[in-house]
N, C-alpha and C positions, 0 to 999 in steps of 0.2 A: 372744950369744942365749939365751932364756929355755928351761926344759925344756918348755915347752907347744909353745912354735915348733919346737924341733926334732923332737916326736912328730908336728908337724901336715907337717913336710916330708919325713921317713923315711915318711910316710905315704901321701903324694903318688904316683898311679901314674904311669908313664914313658909317659906316649900323645902322640900329636901334636894340637895342640888350637889353637883359636883364640885361646885368651888369650896374652899377651905373655909374655918371657921372664920369670920370676919372680912370676909374676900368681898367685896361689893361689886357690882357694875359700874360704869363711868354714866353720868347726866341721869341717873335713876330718877331723880327728884321731877325732872320733864319729862320721864314717860308718862302714859296712862297706867291704869292699874294692872289692865292683862300686858302691856309691855313690860313693866317692871317684875311683874312674876315670871313673864319669860327670859329677860335679862338676868333675874335671878337664879334661874335654870342654866346659863350659861350662853343662851343664844339670843340675836338678835331677831326682830321682828322683820320678816320677809314675806308673810302672804296679808290678805287685806283680811280683817275679822269680818267679815261680811254673814258667819253664820248666827245663829241666835239659839238658845235652849232647844225650842220649837224644830227648827230646821237640822241641827245635829240630832236630835232625837229620829227627825224625818230619815236620814239617810241611814242612821243606827237600824231602825224599822223595818226601813226599805232593804237592807242589807240580810237581816233576818228574814222578813220576807216568809211569815208564817205560812200562809197557803201555798205558795210554790215550794216550800221548804218541807212542809208535811206529803205534800204531792209527789216531789221527786224521790223522797226516801222514804217513800211506803212500802220499798221491797224490804227493808232492814228492819222496819217496825214490826208492821203487820205482819210479814212475810216470816219473820224469825220465831215470833212469840203469839200470834193471832191478836186478838183483841185485847187481850191483857197489856199488851205494850203500850196500846193507846188509852186505857183507863190508869188501873193502879199503878203501873209501871212509870207512865207521865208524871203522875203526882210524886212517886219516889224521886225518880232523878231530878224534878224541878227543884226540889227543895237543896239539894247539896248545888245544883247550878246556881241557885240564887245567891249560897254563900259564896261562890266564887267571884259572881257578879256583884256583890255587894265588897267583897274583900278589894276588888278591883278598883271601884269607885273611890275607895278610899285613898287608893297608889294614884289616881288620877288628879284628886284635891290637891295632894301634896305636890306631885309634879305634873301640871297640865302642859305637856310637850307633845310633837307629835309621835317622837320615838317611844312614847310610853312605857311599855313592858319593857323594852329593852333599855330605857334609859334607869327606870327604877330599879333593875337588877343589877345594874353597874353601878350605882351608887348604895344600895345596899348588901352588896357582896363586898365592899371596902377596898381599899388599892390594891390590894395583890390578886385578891379573887375576881376583881369586878370587871375587867377584862374580859375572863371567860365567859362568865355568867351571862356576859350583854351577847358576847357571840353566839352561843347557845340560844340565848332566848331569840335575838333577833333572827337568826337563821330559822327558828322554828317556827317564828312567828312569819316571816316572808313566804316560807312554803304553804303556810294556812292563805295568806294572801292572793299568790299567786296560782295557786289550785281555784280560788273562791268563786271569780267570774267564769272561768270555764266551764266548772262543776252545774254551777247554776245556769249557763247558758246551754248545756248539754240535755239537762234537764227541759229546758225552753224549748230545744228544737224538737225533742223527741213526744214532747206532748201538741207541738204544732202537726209534726207528722202521723201520730197518733189521731188528730181530729180530722186529719185528710184520709186515714184508713176508717174512718168510723161514717163519713160520708161515702167514701167508694170502698165499699169490702174487698174489692178485688187487688186493692193498693195496697203492697207490702214494701215498708220504707227498707232501705239498704243501708250499710255502713257508711257509704262515700256521701249519702245523701242527708245524712246525719252529722256529719264531717263537716260539710259545705255550708249547710244551713247554720250550725253553730259558731262556725269561723264567722259567717258574715254579721251573724247577732254582736260577736266581741268586736268585728271593728266597726259598726255603729255606738256601742259603748265607748270605746276609744276615742272616738273622734268628738262625743260628749262631755268625755272626760278630760279632755285638754282644751275646753271653752273656760274662760274667767269664772272665778268663783263665786260671784253671783250669779251667774246662769246656772252654774251645775246647782247651787243651793234652791234654787227656784224649778230647777226640773224634779229634784229631789222632795221638795216640799210636794209638788202636785202628784208625785208618783206615790207619797207615803199616803196622802190624803187617800188617791184611787185604791191603794194596797187593802186599808182599813175600811172603806166602801164595800170592795168586793168580798173582803173576809166578811164582813158582817151580813152581805145578801146571801153570800154561800151558806153562811150560818141558819139564815131564815128559809132558805130555798129548800135543804137538804131534808129536815123534818117534814116541812109543808107539802114539797111534792114529791116525797119517798113513796114508790110504790110496794106490793108485797101486802100479804095478808097472815100475820099479822104485821102492821104497818114496821113495827120495831120488835126489834131481838128481847130474850129475856136477859135480867141482870146476869143469871148464870153463863148465860153466853158473852156479854159484852164486858163481864170482869174475868173472863175465863182463859186460859191459856191454851194455844193451839200449838204444841210444839212442831215446828219445819225442819228443826235442824235433827243432829245424831246426839247432841248431846243433852244432860238432864233438865228440866224446867227451869229451874235457877238461872242456871248457865244462859239458858236460851233468852230469857227475861233481860239480863245484863248484857245480851248479847244485841237485842233490840233498842238500849238504849242510845247505840249510835244514830239511829234516826234522830232522836230528841237531843242529844248533845251537837251535831250537826246544824239540826234546826236553830236552837239556841246558843247559837254562837257569834251572832253578828253584833253584840253589843260594846262590844269593845273597840267597832268602827269611830265611838264619840270621844274615846281616847286619842286617836289619831289624828281626830280633827280638832282637837284643842287649841292649835296655835292659830285655827283659823275662827273661834269662837269669841264671843264676849262673853266677860266674865264666866271666864273656862275655869276657875277654881270651885265655882259652886254649879253653874251650869252642866259641865263634862259629867261629875257624878251623877247630879240628878239623871242626866241623859242615860247614861250607862243601867241605873237602876228603874227607871222608868222602861225601857228597852225590856229587859230581862221580865218585869214585873208583868207586865200588860202581855208580854209573848207568854208568859207562864198561864194565865189566866184563859187568853184568847185560845191558845192553842189547848188547853183542857177540852174546852166547849167543842173545839171543831172535830177533836180527835175521839171524844166520847159519841160525838153523833154519828162518826164513822163507825164506829165498835158497834152502835145499836141499829145499826140500818145495813150494814154490809150482809148479802145472803151467803156468799159462798167465799170463803178466805182464798180455799186453794182456785179459783176459778179467776179472781183477779190478780194473784200472783203469776198465774202460768198463761194467761192472755196473749193471744195473737196480736193484740196490740203493741206489744212490747213496752208497755207504760201501765203499771198497776190502777194509778189514780183516775186516770181513762176508762180502764175498764171496770172501776168502781161506779164512776158515774152513769155508766151507761148500764150497768147492772142493777140499779136503784133509782134510776131516773129515766122519765120519758125522753126519747134522744134530742129532739131540739133544745129541752131544759139542760141537758148532759152536754150538750154542744156549746150552750150560753156559758154554766160553769166553768168547762174547759176553756172558755176563751179569757174569761175573767182572770183565771188562774194562769194562762201564758201572759196577759199583761202586767199581771203580779209579778211573776219572773222574770219579764224583761227588765222592769225597775228594779228588782232585787238584785239581779246582775249590771245593772249599771252604778249603784250603790257599792257593790263589791269592787268593781274598778275604780273608784274614785279611791275607797278606804285602801285599797292596795297602792295605789299611785303614792300616796302620803307616806305610807310606812316606807316605798323604797326610797322616796325622798330622803327621808329621815336618816335612815341606814347609810346611805351615799353620802351623805353630809358629813357622816363621821368615819368613812371609808372604809365601811363592812364589806362593799363589794372589789375590795384590791383596786386594781387599773380601772375597773370599768366603772370605778365610783365618780370620777370626773365629768362626765357628761350626765350622769343620772341626778347629780347634787345641783343641777344647773335650772333654776326657775325662769321660765319663758317671759321675755321683758314686755310681750304684748299681752298675754292672758294673765301672768305672774300666777300660774301654775306650773306643775312640775311636769311638764310634756314629754321629755325623752323618758322619764320615768313611768308615764303611761304606756307609752310604746315599746317599752322594755318587756315591761310585763305581759304586754300582749303579746309581744313574739315568744317569750315563753309559753303562755298558754294555751298557743296553737301547736307548739310543739307537742306537750301534753296532751292534746287530744288525738294525737296519733295513737293511742292508748285504745280507742276505739275498735281500731282494726285489731283489738287482741283478744277481744269477747271478755270476757271477763273482769280481764285488768284494768277497765275503764272504774270499775268500783273502788279501786283503790284513792282514787283523787277524792272519793269523799269521807272514807278513814282516813286519810292525812290530814281533811279537814278537821276532822273531829282530836285526832291525836294531838296533832302538829299546834293546834288551839290550846288545845288545856295543859299542854306541856309549857307553853310561853307563857298562859295566862297565870299559873300555879307557881311558877319558878320563882317569880319575884315576893309571891305571897308568903311561900316556903323562907325565903331569906328574910323576911320580915320578922317572921312569928318567930326563927329558930335563932339567928344570930343579932338581929337587931333587938327584938322583944320593945321594954318601953324605953328606949332612945328614939324612935321613931318620931320623927315630925311631923304632925299630923296637919291638915290643910284645915280650912273651915269647914268641910264637910268630912266626918268620920261616924264611926260604928260605937264610939264609945266602949264601955264594958264589953258589945258583942264581938269587938275586934278579935280578940284572942281564937274565940270558939269558932269562930265565920272561919277564921283561915285554917284552924285544925282541920276541920271538917272538909272545907273545900280540896285542903289537900290529900286528904285518906279517900275521898271521892276518886281522885286522878291518879292514886297510885293502884285500888285496886280496876278501875276500868282498861288503864293502858295496855295490861296483855288479855283482855278480853276481847278489845275491839280488833285484836289481830286472829282471833279464830276463825278458823273456814266454818261453812255450815254445816260440813261432812265431816267425816272423821274415818279413819281405820281404811279399808278397802273401798269405801266409797269416795272418798278422796281421789278427786282428777284434778289435773291441769284447769279445767273447766270450773273447778269448784273452789279452787284456791284462793286463798284471801292472799293477795299480795303486797299486803299494806305494810308489812315489816321490811319487804326490799325496797319498794317504792319510796318508803320515809327513811327507814333506816339506813340504805346507802347512800344516800347523800347528808344525812348527818354524822356517817361515819368518815366522808369525806371530808367534811368541813372541820372536824375535830381533829382529824390529821393535819389537815390545812392549818390550821392555828398551832398545834406544836411543832411542827416543821418550820414553817415560814410568819404564818400571821402574828404570833405573841411580838416580833421584832416591831412590826408598826402599828397593829392594833391596839388602842390603849381605852378603848372605850368612848364615851361620849366625849366629842371636843368642842372645847369653849372657841364661838366666833365672835365674841364681843368685847370689846376694851372693856378693861375693869381697873380698879386699885387694891394694894395689898395693904394699905392702913400701916407699910414700912414692917411689917412681918416678914421676917427670916425663915422662909419657910425652903425645905431640900427639893432640889430639883426645878425651883422655879427662878426664872431668869427674869427680873425686873428691869426698868428702864429708870434709871435714877434723874430725879428733876430738880430745877435748880434750889436752895431753900426759899422760905416764903411761900411755899404751898398754898394754894386757901382751899383744898378740899374739893375742887371740881374736878371733873374728870380730864381735865386739861393740864393739871396741876398737881398730879398724884401718880403713887408709882402705877405705872402702865405696863400690862403683861398680855400681850397678844398672843391668845389660843393655846396656853398649856397645858397639856395633858398630863402632867405630872400631879396630881393632884388629891389632897387627903380629902375626901368628901365628907362633906358637912350634913350628918345624919338628924 
């Protein structure tokens, strides 16, 4: 082996890749550590790596948006199970959510690419089932991403209009006003997400700082300025169940997990930004865990304060303001302070929607790069030559999001975009985790960040939690004769119908041309004779460099290296 080949192999990162065993990218010795890691995964560097561990965490925390997420989904937590959903319900659910996040972080360290979960599913399922696993994971994750910004921006618009109603009690927001304001907010997010990476990173860094400050200020304001005598509820009230559904108390608490799951689902954004992050194999998993851990602690503090200060749960949920959090702050705080808290929540919601838009565009780009969207993939996988960001993917997602917002005119149907965000997210999150613990086991090639002996129990806990929650999240709050179209939970239809369509599409047509992640970088085969691989023969006297090795351009018929 020549000195050049030794440098090449010593520089090759230990990643889990679609490359066959011993198959290495060309010119890897000349690349930075991050470029080499991405090249070893089969992709060339296309984005600037201008995200640090902090700015990656900033986007994830902004996407999670604790304050606006808790405010927006109060319908489903406090509204289903009462204060118990905010206290011991939160603690119970976040234990399993942290298991999901930790298991995902382990995957991110091994496979730091924008494709994230989709790439991991393809590799871990093997060459036979990898394309189908990637197809299901990719589409489910894209459904999460494409509904993220619309749902957050819808909540933001609802809070803005609720604030207007507080100031002017005679004003009652209409559906079309909510729709138009939400669309306007989405368009501004799309414009920001089309900017250069450094600008976006700086915007999200500022947004996260504001998010953290506003969250801490609200946590201080609520117990300090809360009205009432006594100021705080009893432990029995704050930790007790107030079942507002037609189901038993245990089911009602499980249904309230929708609020918690939706709130705690933004940590995967770090995974999708890994191709723009420095030291990605370490920074990305750390960012995932930091986001989930900080969200768990701060979320519990805020939710507990709400449980101990809310006066009348029914009044909050059924308020004419049309937004439970707005009704809550008006109920427990003086009006001016309530408006200040609501204003901070609105600012945080705007920052959160921006983070969702950025993450969604990167996911869309990564999937289009592998032709996941069929004939539409070609424009979506183009990187704008001026901003070096996937502008076409940004506006494609924006267009789909605006169409989804038409559900506003369908009454309760708009609730489905929140349920989809929970169900589709955790289907995508746990599919590669399940494949890793069941089919790969000890053969999994860990990255520099891993769970050690806790990897298996964490993965099992994560998968069991999702299996239990999937049907629960489709339950309507009413049952029997009380179940009407207005009370119906449309999640099974809004999520299930598109997923059924993509499954049928795969078996009817897509299986012919979709083979999972596509290698888009030149690499050499070390003269191995692998089935289905068409190499380019080179003259004798190869020096081991990329120019004088067997070169294979983008073959997708690989035996994955696990």
